[in-house]
N, CA, C and O of each residue as an XYZ file, in Angstrom:
656
protein
N       0.085     16.089    -16.033
C      -0.790     15.209    -14.855
C      -1.669     14.328    -15.579
O      -2.079     14.864    -16.609
N      -2.139     13.050    -15.376
C      -3.178     12.236    -16.202
C      -3.388     11.492    -14.803
O      -2.631     11.445    -13.834
N      -4.673     10.915    -15.000
C      -5.530      9.858    -14.037
C      -5.176      8.519    -14.890
O      -5.216      8.329    -16.106
N      -4.850      7.741    -13.918
C      -4.293      6.046    -14.110
C      -5.193      5.371    -13.979
O      -6.026      5.454    -13.077
N      -5.160      4.320    -15.172
C      -6.745      3.562    -14.349
C      -6.429      2.732    -13.223
O      -5.222      2.566    -13.052
N      -6.948      2.352    -12.675
C      -6.379      1.363    -11.214
C      -6.865      0.356    -11.483
O      -7.966      0.275    -12.027
N      -5.877     -1.008    -11.038
C      -5.970     -2.612    -11.847
C      -6.579     -2.780    -10.483
O      -6.331     -2.145     -9.458
N      -7.546     -3.904    -10.708
C      -8.259     -3.754     -9.491
C      -8.354     -5.530     -9.752
O      -8.651     -5.908    -10.885
N      -8.056     -6.701     -8.516
C      -8.158     -8.156     -8.561
C      -8.987     -8.589     -9.780
O      -9.836     -7.768    -10.128
N      -8.908     -9.629    -10.435
C      -7.623    -10.289    -10.390
C      -6.726     -9.702    -11.414
O      -6.189    -10.666    -11.959
N      -6.361     -8.774    -11.864
C      -5.170     -8.318    -12.591
C      -4.058     -9.003    -12.170
O      -3.883     -8.949    -10.953
N      -2.878     -9.923    -13.093
C      -1.790    -10.114    -13.409
C      -0.501     -9.612    -12.198
O       0.143    -10.206    -11.333
N      -0.578     -8.032    -12.765
C       0.272     -6.991    -12.343
C       0.397     -6.707    -10.933
O       1.414     -6.267    -10.397
N      -1.133     -7.093    -10.134
C      -1.418     -7.033     -8.448
C      -0.643     -8.267     -7.715
O      -0.315     -8.290     -6.529
N      -0.391     -9.428     -8.819
C       0.201    -10.517     -7.494
C       1.963    -10.903     -8.352
O       2.585    -11.957     -8.487
N       2.196     -9.774     -8.681
C       3.803     -9.504     -9.090
C       4.893     -9.561     -8.543
O       5.127    -10.767     -8.606
N       5.990     -8.965     -7.895
C       7.222     -8.555     -7.127
C       6.879     -7.277     -7.564
O       5.721     -7.147     -7.959
N       7.527     -6.412     -7.584
C       7.995     -5.342     -8.412
C       9.315     -5.196     -8.686
O       9.925     -5.923     -7.901
N      10.378     -4.381     -9.705
C      11.505     -4.438     -9.909
C      12.093     -3.568     -8.986
O      11.174     -2.976     -8.421
N      13.244     -3.182     -8.533
C      13.476     -2.085     -7.777
C      14.329     -1.126     -8.777
O      15.309     -1.481     -9.431
N      13.610      0.455     -8.745
C      14.344      1.419     -9.616
C      15.325      1.994     -9.621
O      15.821      2.724     -8.763
N      15.820      1.566    -11.033
C      17.270      2.052    -11.175
C      17.462      3.758    -10.890
O      18.160      4.217     -9.986
N      16.673      4.572    -11.882
C      17.377      5.858    -12.334
C      15.600      6.362    -11.875
O      14.535      5.996    -12.372
N      15.814      7.085    -11.024
C      14.993      8.031    -11.430
C      14.941      9.156    -12.612
O      15.844      9.947    -12.339
N      14.358      9.525    -13.666
C      14.725     10.420    -14.712
C      12.671     11.656    -14.525
O      11.757     11.856    -13.725
N      13.188     12.086    -16.091
C      12.471     12.215    -16.006
C      10.500     11.706    -16.303
O       9.524     12.375    -15.965
N      10.510     10.309    -17.038
C       9.395      9.944    -17.145
C       8.931      9.035    -15.583
O       7.795      8.617    -15.355
N      10.035      8.899    -14.726
C       9.400      8.375    -12.883
C       9.537      9.337    -12.164
O       9.948      9.395    -11.005
N       9.009     10.532    -13.202
C       9.221     12.060    -12.281
C       7.448     12.309    -12.347
O       6.722     12.784    -11.475
N       7.058     11.749    -13.844
C       5.826     11.842    -14.126
C       5.060     11.103    -13.595
O       4.154     11.565    -12.902
N       5.214      9.775    -13.774
C       4.671      8.426    -13.343
C       4.349      9.278    -11.594
O       3.141      9.345    -11.371
N       5.164      9.825    -10.541
C       5.322      9.933     -9.666
C       3.567     11.208     -9.472
O       2.605     10.808     -8.817
N       3.562     12.113     -9.922
C       2.820     12.693    -10.118
C       1.880     12.176    -10.925
O       0.925     11.978    -10.173
N       1.518     11.766    -12.244
C       0.108     10.710    -12.749
C      -0.219      9.897    -11.434
O      -1.370     10.214    -11.135
N       0.339      8.872    -10.392
C       0.316      8.339     -9.278
C      -0.398      9.294     -8.620
O      -1.615      9.409     -8.762
N       0.467     10.206     -7.686
C      -0.291     10.852     -7.128
C      -1.877     11.623     -6.898
O      -2.485     11.823     -5.847
N      -2.197     11.901     -8.099
C      -3.084     12.636     -8.987
C      -4.229     11.794     -8.949
O      -5.335     12.219     -8.615
N      -3.940     10.264     -9.377
C      -4.823      9.151     -9.434
C      -5.516      8.556     -7.703
O      -6.637      8.230     -7.314
N      -3.745      8.685     -6.855
C      -4.714      8.905     -5.364
C      -5.922      9.230     -4.923
O      -6.880      8.548     -4.558
N      -5.655     10.893     -5.049
C      -6.897     12.062     -4.396
C      -7.866     11.872     -5.212
O      -8.983     11.741     -4.709
N      -7.703     11.789     -6.977
C      -8.996     11.354     -7.621
C      -9.937     10.543     -6.851
O     -11.150     10.633     -6.661
N      -8.643      9.371     -6.291
C      -9.733      8.115     -6.150
C      -9.536      7.365     -4.668
O      -9.581      6.225     -4.207
N      -9.244      8.988     -4.133
C      -9.425      9.469     -2.318
C      -9.089      8.556     -1.647
O      -9.922      8.220     -0.806
N      -8.053      7.922     -1.681
C      -7.333      6.673     -1.123
C      -6.347      7.680     -0.777
O      -6.178      8.700     -1.446
N      -5.525      7.310      0.552
C      -4.418      7.677      1.243
C      -3.232      6.921      0.826
O      -2.260      7.568      1.216
N      -2.875      5.934      0.262
C      -1.954      5.192     -0.542
C      -2.207      4.575     -1.851
O      -3.342      4.107     -1.935
N      -1.345      4.417     -3.080
C      -1.255      3.953     -4.107
C       0.260      3.523     -4.659
O       1.185      4.331     -4.739
N       0.345      2.304     -4.977
C       1.709      1.783     -5.046
C       1.274      1.235     -6.762
O       0.258      0.725     -7.233
N       2.626      1.647     -7.357
C       2.761      2.160     -8.763
C       2.193     -0.144     -9.539
O       2.024     -0.577    -10.679
N       2.158     -0.512     -8.797
C       1.853     -2.055     -9.635
C      -0.118     -1.827     -9.826
O      -0.757     -2.490    -10.644
N      -0.730     -0.836     -8.942
C      -1.788     -0.693     -9.099
C      -1.844      0.033    -10.352
O      -2.552     -0.161    -11.340
N      -1.055      0.810    -10.143
C      -1.136      1.419    -11.845
C      -0.923      1.122    -13.209
O      -0.857      1.886    -14.172
N      -0.784     -0.640    -13.112
C       0.001     -0.974    -14.343
C       1.901     -1.405    -14.187
O       2.545     -2.266    -14.786
N       2.220     -0.679    -13.432
C       3.235     -0.400    -13.166
C       3.853     -1.215    -12.266
O       3.563     -1.037    -11.083
N       4.906     -2.360    -12.643
C       5.391     -3.308    -11.839
C       7.039     -2.758    -11.168
O       8.105     -3.374    -11.163
N       6.743     -1.527    -10.703
C       8.526     -0.716    -10.260
C       8.264     -0.691     -8.296
O       7.323     -0.218     -7.659
N       8.914     -1.059     -8.042
C       8.471     -0.263     -6.392
C       8.913      1.166     -5.591
O       9.858      1.505     -4.878
N       7.641      1.830     -6.140
C       7.194      3.402     -6.114
C       5.747      3.294     -5.155
O       4.612      2.821     -5.203
N       6.144      3.641     -4.761
C       4.619      3.692     -3.720
C       3.998      5.688     -3.442
O       5.017      6.349     -3.642
N       3.243      6.312     -3.222
C       2.512      7.370     -2.602
C       1.680      7.280     -2.038
O       0.758      6.508     -2.306
N       1.747      8.493     -0.478
C       1.287      7.980      0.337
C       0.857      9.860      0.927
O       1.573     10.848      0.772
N      -0.567      9.789      1.616
C      -0.711     10.888      2.269
C      -2.315     10.391      2.693
O      -3.307     10.292      1.972
N      -2.124     10.088      4.340
C      -2.476      9.573      5.073
C      -3.160     11.392      6.136
O      -4.098     11.251      6.921
N      -2.710     12.398      6.001
C      -2.836     13.507      6.828
C      -4.443     14.060      6.899
O      -4.898     14.620      7.897
N      -5.275     13.781      5.567
C      -6.279     13.592      5.827
C      -7.729     12.908      7.151
O      -8.854     13.319      7.436
N      -6.861     11.704      7.632
C      -7.078     10.563      8.060
C      -6.826     10.939      9.644
O      -7.646     10.799     10.551
N      -5.153     11.579      9.774
C      -4.275     11.205     11.018
C      -3.544     12.346     11.304
O      -2.340     12.089     11.314
N      -3.841     13.697     11.580
C      -4.215     15.188     11.404
C      -2.014     15.046     12.324
O      -1.228     15.993     12.291
N      -1.773     14.007     12.795
C      -0.807     14.435     13.041
C       0.818     13.536     12.154
O       1.997     13.396     12.481
N       0.099     13.186     11.131
C       0.930     12.351      9.556
C       1.285     13.720      9.018
O       0.720     14.794      8.813
N       2.784     13.044      8.850
C       2.950     13.782      7.526
C       2.533     13.527      6.519
O       2.343     12.398      6.068
N       2.174     15.306      5.637
C       1.335     15.298      4.315
C       2.453     14.214      3.527
O       3.457     13.566      3.822
N       1.342     14.545      2.010
C       2.254     13.618      0.872
C       3.512     13.283      0.896
O       4.233     14.264      0.716
N       4.179     12.122      1.070
C       5.174     11.338      0.270
C       5.527     10.665     -0.666
O       5.196      9.626     -0.094
N       5.871     10.346     -1.517
C       6.885      9.337     -2.556
C       8.350      9.032     -2.009
O       9.441      9.588     -1.883
N       7.583      7.547     -1.704
C       8.776      6.732     -1.620
C       9.227      5.605     -2.896
O       8.550      4.844     -3.587
N      10.437      5.848     -2.848
C      10.626      4.345     -4.032
C      11.970      3.812     -3.541
O      13.020      4.351     -3.190
N      11.517      2.470     -3.655
C      12.103      1.183     -3.489
C      11.843      0.986     -1.957
O      12.600      0.246     -1.328
N      11.229      1.359     -1.588
C      10.907      0.981      0.445
C      11.322     -0.502      0.810
O      11.260     -1.454      0.032
N      11.761     -0.539      2.145
C      11.917     -1.386      2.943
C      11.808     -1.361      4.250
O      12.683     -0.673      4.774
N      11.101     -1.827      4.941
C      10.872     -1.968      6.335
C      11.953     -2.648      7.030
O      12.191     -3.849      6.899
N      12.671     -1.755      7.855
C      13.559     -2.031      8.300
C      14.020     -2.762      9.612
O      15.104     -3.252      9.927
N      12.587     -2.643     10.391
C      12.784     -2.727     11.675
C      10.956     -2.553     12.177
O      10.362     -1.520     11.871
N      10.296     -3.589     12.887
C       8.627     -3.052     13.088
C       8.820     -3.495     14.534
O       9.847     -4.015     14.970
N       7.165     -3.096     15.570
C       7.572     -3.884     16.713
C       5.799     -3.499     16.873
O       5.185     -2.568     16.352
N       5.138     -4.906     18.055
C       4.458     -4.142     17.905
C       2.951     -4.848     17.298
O       3.320     -5.535     16.346
N       1.669     -4.957     17.409
C       1.363     -5.671     16.489
C      -0.864     -5.045     16.921
O      -1.470     -5.213     17.979
N      -1.234     -4.585     16.001
C      -2.303     -4.150     16.200
C      -3.411     -4.497     14.991
O      -2.945     -4.343     13.862
N      -4.641     -4.889     15.045
C      -5.775     -5.566     14.392
C      -6.281     -3.988     14.272
O      -6.540     -3.210     15.189
N      -6.331     -3.786     12.923
C      -8.268     -2.833     12.491
C      -8.488     -2.500     10.765
O      -7.694     -2.889      9.908
N      -9.173     -2.061     10.610
C     -10.392     -2.496      9.386
C      -9.348     -1.594      8.271
O      -8.922     -0.443      8.369
N      -9.161     -2.535      7.292
C      -8.301     -2.114      6.007
C      -9.448     -2.349      5.048
O     -10.107     -3.384      5.147
N      -9.807     -1.157      3.835
C      -9.921     -1.519      2.665
C      -8.770     -1.640      0.747
O      -7.758     -2.340      0.709
N      -9.157     -1.001     -0.265
C      -8.272     -1.236     -0.821
C      -8.664     -1.159     -2.058
O      -9.541     -1.829     -2.605
N      -7.542      0.247     -2.809
C      -8.588      0.749     -4.197
C      -8.732     -0.504     -5.197
O      -9.664     -0.542     -6.000
N      -7.622     -1.687     -5.101
C      -7.387     -2.617     -5.854
C      -8.683     -3.664     -5.988
O      -8.939     -4.481     -6.873
N      -9.355     -3.340     -4.840
C     -10.702     -4.511     -4.239
C     -11.822     -3.681     -3.874
O     -12.436     -4.011     -2.860
N     -12.288     -2.429     -4.662
C     -13.658     -1.969     -4.238
C     -14.540     -2.336     -3.611
O     -14.738     -3.540     -3.773
N     -15.355     -1.756     -2.783
C     -16.316     -2.291     -1.655
C     -16.101     -3.570     -1.123
O     -17.061     -4.293     -0.858
N     -14.409     -4.092     -0.856
C     -14.272     -4.609      0.185
C     -13.378     -3.972      1.314
O     -12.559     -3.079      1.098
N     -13.662     -4.610      2.707
C     -12.639     -4.279      3.798
C     -12.543     -5.890      4.813
O     -12.777     -7.075      4.577
N     -12.167     -5.261      5.751
C     -11.181     -6.911      5.912
C     -10.668     -6.188      7.496
O     -10.395     -5.005      7.289
N     -10.537     -6.433      8.469
C     -10.046     -6.640      9.652
C      -8.381     -7.121      9.454
O      -8.367     -7.885      8.489
N      -7.526     -7.020      9.794
C      -6.044     -7.067      9.257
C      -4.734     -6.882     10.278
O      -4.312     -5.823     10.742
N      -4.402     -7.752     10.412
C      -3.250     -7.337     11.886
C      -1.992     -7.243     11.049
O      -1.529     -7.807     10.058
N      -1.625     -6.217     11.942
C      -0.339     -5.194     10.938
C       0.861     -5.039     12.496
O       0.849     -5.571     13.606
N       1.347     -4.511     12.141
C       2.768     -3.811     13.348
C       2.621     -2.709     13.314
O       2.554     -1.872     12.413
N       2.555     -2.696     14.543
C       2.262     -1.095     15.355
C       2.939     -0.324     14.833
O       2.355      0.050     13.816
N       3.863      0.150     14.939
C       5.292      0.603     14.725
C       6.147      0.089     13.369
O       6.422     -1.106     13.262
N       6.521      0.989     12.415
C       7.493      0.218     11.737
C       8.377      1.492     11.235
O       8.121      2.693     11.149
N       9.638      0.635     10.915
C      10.642      1.813     10.492
C      10.827      1.665      8.837
O      11.187      0.577      8.385
N      10.619      2.579      8.120
C      11.013      2.187      6.489
C      12.752      3.322      5.936
O      13.267      4.400      6.231
N      12.980      2.287      5.132
C      13.876      2.798      4.001
C      13.844      2.949      3.006
O      13.493      2.056      2.235
N      14.305      4.504      2.496
C      13.895      4.432      0.994
C      14.422      5.064      0.634
O      15.479      5.404      1.166
N      13.804      5.763     -0.885
C      14.718      7.011     -1.518
C      12.859      8.144     -1.917
O      11.719      7.680     -1.957
N      13.293      9.583     -2.124
C      12.632     10.342     -2.082
C      12.318     10.681     -3.241
O      13.063     10.304     -4.146
N      11.410     11.300     -3.497
C      11.224     11.685     -5.596
C      12.710     12.603     -6.615
O      12.963     12.848     -7.794
N      13.530     12.905     -4.862
C      14.892     13.513     -5.912
C      16.389     12.224     -5.873
O      17.524     12.155     -6.345
N      15.431     11.338     -4.953
C      16.754     10.031     -4.802
C      17.915     10.619     -3.571
O      19.145     10.580     -3.584
N      16.933     11.177     -2.516
C      18.107     11.013     -1.464
C      17.329      9.919     -0.742
O      16.171      9.506     -0.811
N      18.696      9.524      0.168
C      17.768      8.939      1.288
C      17.602      9.183      2.116
O      18.492      9.675      2.810
N      15.831      8.913      2.755
C      15.081      9.015      3.649
C      14.742      7.829      4.330
O      14.933      6.671      3.956
N      13.974      8.428      5.858
C      13.987      6.673      6.543
C      12.882      7.534      7.481
O      13.141      8.700      7.778
N      11.447      6.795      7.998
C      10.356      6.920      8.024
C      10.200      6.017      9.232
O      10.036      4.810      9.051
N      10.245      6.591     10.604
C       9.165      6.342     11.529
C       8.229      6.652     12.083
O       8.081      7.496     12.967
N       7.124      5.616     11.328
C       5.171      5.487     11.679
C       4.958      4.452     12.559
O       5.723      3.530     12.839
N       3.486      4.761     13.110
C       2.976      4.301     14.005
C       1.595      4.820     13.346
O       1.611      5.519     12.334
N       0.326      4.407     14.029
C      -0.833      4.421     14.012
C      -1.075      4.144     12.147
O      -0.430      3.388     11.422
N      -2.144      4.992     11.808
C      -2.511      4.279     10.128
C      -1.076      4.628      9.088
O      -0.826      3.927      8.108
N      -0.376      5.601      9.422
C       0.712      5.627      8.769
C       1.623      4.291      8.252
O       2.164      3.815      7.254
N       1.371      4.044      9.736
C       2.078      2.670     10.029
C       1.736      1.064      8.804
O       2.343      0.199      8.173
N      -0.057      1.685      9.208
C      -0.616      0.612      8.490
C      -0.721      0.325      6.722
O      -0.940     -0.633      5.981
N      -0.327      2.237      6.554
C      -1.001      2.638      5.454
C       0.537      1.806      4.119
O       0.576      1.166      3.068
N       1.778      2.578      5.416
C       3.389      1.542      4.722
C       3.254      0.378      4.607
O       3.649     -0.009      3.507
N       2.810     -0.516      5.341
C       3.306     -1.543      5.084
C       1.905     -2.364      3.865
O       2.120     -3.270      3.060
N       0.739     -1.756      4.092
C      -0.089     -2.373      2.878
C       0.422     -2.075      1.906
O       0.854     -3.032      1.264
N       0.639     -0.715      1.312
C       1.779     -0.282     -0.382
C       3.145     -1.023     -0.265
O       3.909     -0.888     -1.220
N       3.564     -1.822      0.833
C       4.827     -2.399      0.049
C       4.280     -3.763     -0.099
O       4.680     -4.392     -1.077
N       3.368     -4.379      0.759
C       2.831     -5.487      0.110
C       2.395     -5.030     -1.422
O       2.874     -5.888     -2.163
N       1.938     -4.390     -1.931
C       1.525     -4.717     -3.476
C       2.823     -4.615     -4.116
O       3.052     -4.858     -5.301
N       3.979     -4.089     -2.892
C       5.080     -4.204     -4.553
C       5.673     -5.413     -4.447
O       6.245     -5.951     -5.395
N       5.557     -6.003     -3.091
C       5.834     -7.189     -2.754
C       4.701     -8.605     -3.479
O       5.015     -9.750     -3.155
N       3.651     -8.443     -4.270
C       2.531     -9.114     -4.850
C       1.632     -9.991     -3.753
O       1.143    -11.121     -3.772
N       1.658     -8.956     -2.835
C       0.132     -9.601     -1.684
C      -0.833     -8.794     -1.974
O      -0.619     -7.689     -2.473
N      -1.873     -9.189     -1.733
C      -2.997     -8.705     -1.686
C      -3.595     -8.629      0.149
O      -3.178     -9.290      1.099
N      -4.697     -7.558      0.118
C      -5.498     -8.068      1.191
C      -5.959     -9.149      1.317
O      -5.953     -9.728      2.403
N      -6.617     -9.820     -0.113
C      -6.670    -11.063      0.084
C      -6.488    -12.532      1.260
O      -7.027    -13.419      1.922
N      -4.565    -11.467      0.561
C      -3.697    -12.790      1.330
C      -3.672    -12.809      2.869
O      -2.888    -13.597      3.397
N      -4.254    -12.219      3.456
C      -4.349    -11.530      4.510
C      -5.520    -11.790      5.806
O      -5.401    -11.579      7.013
N      -6.885    -12.427      4.871
C      -8.180    -12.817      5.138
C      -7.607    -14.282      6.065
O      -6.903    -15.246      5.765
N      -8.147    -13.954      7.001
C      -8.673    -15.369      7.460
C      -9.248    -16.279      7.026
O      -9.378    -16.965      8.040
N      -9.664    -16.767      6.310
C     -10.917    -17.552      6.024
C     -12.099    -18.196      7.495
O     -13.330    -18.233      7.507
N     -11.108    -18.617      8.572
C     -11.844    -19.617      9.227
C     -12.320    -18.113     10.151
O     -13.096    -18.466     11.038
N     -12.112    -16.788     10.186
C     -12.504    -15.943     10.599
C     -14.101    -14.662     10.391
O     -14.889    -14.060     11.119
N     -13.692    -14.912      8.309
C     -14.974    -14.967      7.450
C     -16.155    -15.455      7.601
O     -17.239    -14.872      7.577
N     -15.751    -17.266      7.864
C     -16.545    -17.764      7.726
C     -17.961    -17.990      8.448
O     -18.004    -17.293      9.462
N     -18.855    -18.559      8.303
C     -20.487    -18.645      9.206
C     -19.677    -19.619      9.886
O     -18.688    -20.225      9.474
N     -20.341    -19.673     11.145
C     -20.026    -21.118     11.556
C     -20.452    -22.320     11.294
O     -21.667    -22.172     11.426
N     -20.242    -23.656     10.948
C     -20.749    -24.286     10.011
C     -21.602    -25.607     11.399
O     -21.130    -26.245     12.341
N     -22.260    -25.545     11.118
C     -23.504    -26.877     12.245
C     -23.072    -28.447     11.902
O     -22.695    -28.580     10.737
N     -23.065    -29.035     12.291
C     -22.654    -30.482     12.501
C     -23.971    -30.930     12.477
O     -24.651    -30.664     13.468
N     -24.542    -31.626     11.456
C     -25.809    -32.410     11.177
C     -26.429    -32.837     12.316
O     -25.798    -32.532     13.329
N     -27.335    -33.372     12.486
C     -27.774    -33.869     13.546
C     -27.911    -35.998     12.886
O     -28.621    -36.399     11.965
N     -27.294    -36.567     13.471
C     -27.093    -38.209     13.105
C     -28.770    -38.643     13.664
O     -29.158    -39.810     13.605
């Protein structure tokens, strides 16, 4: 396994829509392992392939250290959100935006379909941190960054009107 370099904004690969994975071969398995090692080394809870300069629809996640109810390590190939409900506000950060956090509105519950690392169909129903992490990583696959979710009106200080 090898640590991969995490791309940071404004790397162009972060704004591209990633391509679907057509074949899970030995190179793809190595990428899974390298992404997992990189995510853990960076102390992240999720990592999308575009963040390591690979424009493919692959995410790795492990939210179990922060949410004991969540399943441990997951590799999801070609994930897609097929159902969601409710809204929740929470603070997020991103390995591709070091030292940046912001409050983001996400869906409270998501249902995701994709493939596991062996190419078998999987379905995940998620809430809490796992739901947020899945949405965050799938956003990366669609070229959407946390910065794109920021409401500038919420982050700008109030502007005072000049006295006449």
